[in-house]
C-alpha positions in Angstrom: 143.1 104.6 51.2 140.2 106.5 51.0 138.0 108.1 54.0 134.1 107.5 53.7 131.7 109.5 56.0 129.1 107.5 57.4 125.7 107.8 59.3 123.9 105.4 61.8 120.6 106.1 61.8 118.6 105.5 64.9 116.6 102.6 63.9 120.3 100.7 63.6 122.2 101.9 66.8 122.2 98.6 68.2 123.6 96.9 65.1 127.2 95.5 64.4 129.6 98.3 63.6 130.3 98.3 59.9 133.8 97.2 59.5 135.9 94.6 57.5 135.9 91.0 59.0 139.5 90.0 58.1 143.0 91.8 57.2 142.1 90.8 53.7 138.6 91.2 53.3 137.7 93.6 50.4 134.4 94.5 51.4 132.6 95.9 54.4 129.8 93.7 55.5 126.1 95.3 55.8 123.9 94.1 58.0 120.0 93.9 58.0 118.3 96.6 59.9 114.5 95.2 59.8 112.7 96.3 62.7 110.9 92.9 62.6 111.3 89.0 60.8 111.3 89.2 57.3 110.4 85.8 55.8 110.8 85.8 51.9 109.2 83.1 49.8 110.5 81.4 46.6 111.2 84.0 44.1 110.3 86.8 46.4 112.1 90.0 46.2 112.5 92.5 49.2 114.6 95.9 49.8 116.3 95.3 53.1 117.2 98.5 55.4 120.8 98.8 56.2 120.5 101.9 58.8 123.5 103.3 57.2 124.0 106.0 54.8 127.6 106.7 53.3 129.6 109.9 52.3 131.5 108.4 49.4 134.1 111.0 48.0 133.5 112.1 44.4 135.4 109.9 41.4 134.4 106.8 43.8 131.3 104.3 44.2 130.5 102.0 46.5 129.4 98.7 44.8 127.0 96.3 46.7 127.8 92.8 46.4 126.1 89.2 47.6 127.6 87.3 50.2 128.6 84.1 48.7 128.0 81.6 51.8 124.2 83.3 51.8 123.7 81.9 48.1 125.3 79.1 48.8 123.9 77.5 51.8 120.4 79.1 51.2 119.8 80.2 47.6 119.7 83.8 48.7 121.4 86.0 46.4 121.7 90.2 46.5 121.3 92.4 43.4 124.7 94.3 42.4 124.0 97.5 42.7 125.9 101.1 42.9 125.8 103.5 45.5 127.0 106.8 43.7 128.8 109.4 45.3 126.1 111.8 45.4 123.4 109.9 47.1 122.8 110.4 50.9 119.9 108.6 51.6 119.8 105.3 53.8 121.6 102.0 51.8 118.9 99.5 51.1 120.1 95.8 49.9 117.8 94.3 47.1 117.5 90.6 47.9 115.9 87.5 46.5 115.1 84.4 47.4 116.1 81.7 44.6 116.0 78.3 47.0 112.8 76.2 47.1 111.7 77.1 50.5 111.2 80.7 52.6 114.3 82.1 54.3 113.9 84.5 57.5 115.9 87.4 57.1 116.9 88.2 61.0 117.9 91.7 62.3 121.5 92.2 62.8 122.2 89.6 59.8 125.2 90.1 57.5 123.2 90.7 54.3 125.8 91.9 51.7 129.0 93.7 51.3 130.3 96.9 49.6 133.3 97.2 48.1 134.5 100.8 47.1 136.0 101.8 43.6 137.5 104.6 41.6 136.0 105.4 38.6 136.4 107.7 35.8 133.7 109.4 33.5 133.4 109.5 29.9 133.1 111.1 26.8 130.9 109.4 24.1 131.5 110.2 20.7 128.7 109.2 18.2 130.5 107.6 14.9 129.3 105.5 12.0 131.7 102.7 12.4 133.6 101.4 15.5 137.3 100.0 15.4 137.5 96.3 14.5 138.6 93.8 16.9 139.2 89.8 16.9 136.2 89.1 18.8 134.0 91.8 16.9 130.1 91.4 17.9 130.8 87.9 19.2 128.3 87.7 22.4 127.3 85.7 24.8 129.8 82.6 25.1 131.8 83.4 22.4 135.4 83.6 23.9 134.0 79.9 25.7 134.9 76.3 24.3 134.4 76.1 20.8 131.7 73.5 19.5 133.0 70.0 18.7 132.4 69.0 14.9 
Protein backbone atom coordinates (compact mmCIF):
# COMPACT_ATOMS: atom_id res chain seq x y z
CA UNK A 1 0.00 0.00 0.00
CA UNK A 2 1.30 3.47 -0.86
CA UNK A 3 0.72 6.69 1.05
CA UNK A 4 -0.81 9.56 -0.93
CA UNK A 5 -1.01 12.98 0.68
CA UNK A 6 -4.07 15.09 -0.01
CA UNK A 7 -5.24 18.64 0.57
CA UNK A 8 -8.86 19.76 0.83
CA UNK A 9 -9.39 23.23 -0.60
CA UNK A 10 -11.50 25.73 1.35
CA UNK A 11 -14.38 25.56 -1.16
CA UNK A 12 -14.71 21.79 -0.56
CA UNK A 13 -14.30 21.54 3.23
CA UNK A 14 -17.97 20.51 3.71
CA UNK A 15 -17.95 17.68 1.13
CA UNK A 16 -17.80 13.98 2.06
CA UNK A 17 -14.34 12.67 2.82
CA UNK A 18 -12.61 11.06 -0.18
CA UNK A 19 -12.65 7.37 0.64
CA UNK A 20 -13.29 3.89 -0.73
CA UNK A 21 -17.01 3.07 -0.74
CA UNK A 22 -16.51 -0.67 -0.11
CA UNK A 23 -13.73 -2.99 1.07
CA UNK A 24 -13.25 -4.33 -2.49
CA UNK A 25 -13.40 -0.99 -4.32
CA UNK A 26 -10.41 -0.25 -6.58
CA UNK A 27 -11.15 3.45 -6.90
CA UNK A 28 -11.74 6.35 -4.55
CA UNK A 29 -14.87 8.31 -5.41
CA UNK A 30 -14.42 11.97 -6.32
CA UNK A 31 -17.12 14.53 -5.51
CA UNK A 32 -18.27 17.64 -7.37
CA UNK A 33 -17.18 20.80 -5.56
CA UNK A 34 -19.04 23.26 -7.75
CA UNK A 35 -20.53 26.22 -5.89
CA UNK A 36 -23.73 26.27 -7.98
CA UNK A 37 -25.67 23.63 -9.91
CA UNK A 38 -24.22 22.88 -13.34
CA UNK A 39 -26.73 22.12 -16.09
CA UNK A 40 -25.14 20.10 -18.89
CA UNK A 41 -26.93 20.18 -22.24
CA UNK A 42 -26.68 17.33 -24.72
CA UNK A 43 -23.04 16.89 -25.86
CA UNK A 44 -21.89 19.71 -23.56
CA UNK A 45 -18.53 19.36 -21.81
CA UNK A 46 -17.50 20.83 -18.47
CA UNK A 47 -14.53 20.75 -16.09
CA UNK A 48 -15.93 20.04 -12.61
CA UNK A 49 -13.80 20.98 -9.60
CA UNK A 50 -13.25 18.35 -6.91
CA UNK A 51 -11.76 20.58 -4.23
CA UNK A 52 -8.80 18.26 -3.66
CA UNK A 53 -5.14 18.14 -4.61
CA UNK A 54 -2.95 15.06 -4.26
CA UNK A 55 0.72 14.33 -3.64
CA UNK A 56 1.12 11.13 -5.64
CA UNK A 57 4.48 9.43 -5.10
CA UNK A 58 7.00 9.27 -7.92
CA UNK A 59 6.52 6.17 -10.08
CA UNK A 60 2.73 6.25 -9.63
CA UNK A 61 -0.15 7.96 -11.41
CA UNK A 62 -3.78 8.58 -10.58
CA UNK A 63 -6.19 7.45 -13.31
CA UNK A 64 -9.48 9.34 -13.48
CA UNK A 65 -12.27 6.96 -14.48
CA UNK A 66 -16.02 7.27 -15.02
CA UNK A 67 -18.65 5.86 -12.70
CA UNK A 68 -20.57 3.20 -14.60
CA UNK A 69 -23.91 4.01 -12.92
CA UNK A 70 -23.80 7.63 -14.09
CA UNK A 71 -23.25 6.48 -17.63
CA UNK A 72 -25.79 3.66 -17.68
CA UNK A 73 -28.58 5.60 -15.95
CA UNK A 74 -27.96 9.11 -17.30
CA UNK A 75 -25.57 9.01 -20.28
CA UNK A 76 -22.97 11.03 -18.39
CA UNK A 77 -19.38 10.03 -18.97
CA UNK A 78 -15.99 11.20 -17.82
CA UNK A 79 -12.90 11.69 -19.91
CA UNK A 80 -10.26 9.23 -18.74
CA UNK A 81 -7.29 11.18 -17.46
CA UNK A 82 -3.96 10.85 -15.72
CA UNK A 83 -2.89 12.80 -12.67
CA UNK A 84 0.91 12.87 -12.76
CA UNK A 85 3.02 12.50 -9.65
CA UNK A 86 4.44 16.03 -9.98
CA UNK A 87 1.04 17.78 -10.29
CA UNK A 88 -0.12 19.53 -7.12
CA UNK A 89 -3.07 21.58 -8.36
CA UNK A 90 -6.76 20.96 -7.84
CA UNK A 91 -8.17 17.95 -9.69
CA UNK A 92 -10.91 18.71 -12.19
CA UNK A 93 -13.17 16.09 -13.75
CA UNK A 94 -13.83 16.45 -17.48
CA UNK A 95 -17.45 15.42 -17.98
CA UNK A 96 -19.64 15.16 -21.09
CA UNK A 97 -23.38 14.63 -21.44
CA UNK A 98 -24.06 11.95 -24.07
CA UNK A 99 -27.78 11.75 -23.30
CA UNK A 100 -30.65 13.43 -25.14
CA UNK A 101 -31.62 15.62 -22.19
CA UNK A 102 -30.05 18.09 -19.79
CA UNK A 103 -28.34 16.74 -16.69
CA UNK A 104 -27.74 18.62 -13.44
CA UNK A 105 -24.43 18.22 -11.59
CA UNK A 106 -25.15 18.95 -7.93
CA UNK A 107 -22.53 19.91 -5.38
CA UNK A 108 -21.41 16.81 -3.47
CA UNK A 109 -22.42 14.38 -6.24
CA UNK A 110 -20.02 11.47 -6.84
CA UNK A 111 -18.86 12.20 -10.38
CA UNK A 112 -15.78 10.03 -10.98
CA UNK A 113 -13.26 7.78 -9.34
CA UNK A 114 -9.49 7.70 -9.14
CA UNK A 115 -7.37 4.55 -9.24
CA UNK A 116 -3.65 4.59 -8.50
CA UNK A 117 -1.21 2.64 -10.63
CA UNK A 118 2.51 2.05 -10.66
CA UNK A 119 4.20 2.73 -13.98
CA UNK A 120 7.62 2.61 -15.55
CA UNK A 121 9.14 5.12 -17.91
CA UNK A 122 10.59 3.74 -21.11
CA UNK A 123 13.65 4.45 -23.20
CA UNK A 124 12.51 4.82 -26.82
CA UNK A 125 14.90 3.33 -29.40
CA UNK A 126 14.47 4.39 -33.01
CA UNK A 127 14.50 1.43 -35.44
CA UNK A 128 14.07 1.09 -39.18
CA UNK A 129 12.12 -2.17 -38.71
CA UNK A 130 10.24 -3.64 -35.77
CA UNK A 131 10.06 -7.32 -34.81
CA UNK A 132 7.14 -9.21 -36.35
CA UNK A 133 4.11 -10.64 -34.55
CA UNK A 134 1.12 -12.73 -35.60
CA UNK A 135 -1.10 -9.66 -35.43
CA UNK A 136 1.27 -7.41 -37.33
CA UNK A 137 -0.34 -4.13 -38.30
CA UNK A 138 -3.91 -5.38 -37.77
CA UNK A 139 -5.81 -2.52 -36.19
CA UNK A 140 -9.29 -1.89 -34.88
CA UNK A 141 -11.28 -5.10 -34.63
CA UNK A 142 -8.53 -7.22 -36.16
CA UNK A 143 -8.54 -9.69 -33.25
CA UNK A 144 -12.34 -9.96 -33.02
CA UNK A 145 -14.88 -12.16 -34.79
CA UNK A 146 -13.83 -13.07 -38.33
CA UNK A 147 -16.11 -12.16 -41.21
CA UNK A 148 -18.23 -14.98 -42.58
CA UNK A 149 -17.92 -15.73 -46.28
